[in-house]
N, C-alpha and C positions, 0 to 999 in steps of 0.2 A: 569583461562584463560578467561572464559565468561565475567567476570566483566571488564577485560581490554578492550575487544572488545566493550562492552556496553558503557564504558566511552569514547572510541574513537568515536563511532557512535554518542553519545550525543554531544560531543565537535564539531564534524563535522557539525551536524545539527544546533547547536546554532550559529556556525560561518557562515553558509550559508543560513539559513532559510529566511533571508531578500531578497535573490535573487529569492525566490518563489520555489514552488514545484508543480508538476502536477501529476494527476492520470488519468486513463482511465478505461473503463469497465473491461479490461483484468487485469490490475494491482489491481483494487479493488476486483475483484473476487479472484485473487490469494492471496491477503492479508487475506481475510476471510477464504479461504480454508486452508491455511498454519497455521494461528494462532489459528484455532479451531481444529486442529488435536490432538487427544488424546496424542500422543507421543511428541507433542511440549511442551517445558517447560512452565508451568503456562498457559496451554491452556484455552481458554474461549469458551463459547457457540457461535455458529455462529451469533446469534442475538446480543450478547454483542460486538463482534468484529465489526459488522456492525454499531452499535451505536457509538462506539469510532471512527470508520472511518468517519462516518457522521459528528461528531463533529470536527474532524481534517480538513475535506474538507470545512467546513464553515469558516475557517480562511481566513483573507484577503489576505494572501500570497499564497493561493492555486488556481490552475487553473485546470479546467476539460478539458481534451482532448477527444472529442467524437470519437468513433471508426467509421471509414468510410470504413474499409476493412473487407471483409468476412474472416473467419478463413480458409476456403478452397477455392482455386481458382476455378472459374467456367469456366475458359478458356479451350478450347479443342484444341488438336493439329490436 
């Protein structure tokens, strides 16, 4: 079953990558945390995931969205 979803994801990416993709600090951190978890299939070291992510974000079709919002609201009622 995993192979079917991998093939679908790869097909979707190949069909849509020219439209670009974006990441932000939150998604980049999540990517590293998830893909380096010992229970994740074929898990990598965090440094290895970070290196692959760095390579992917250097592609011409990647856009970085800087985070401008704090994780927790500082607003008081």
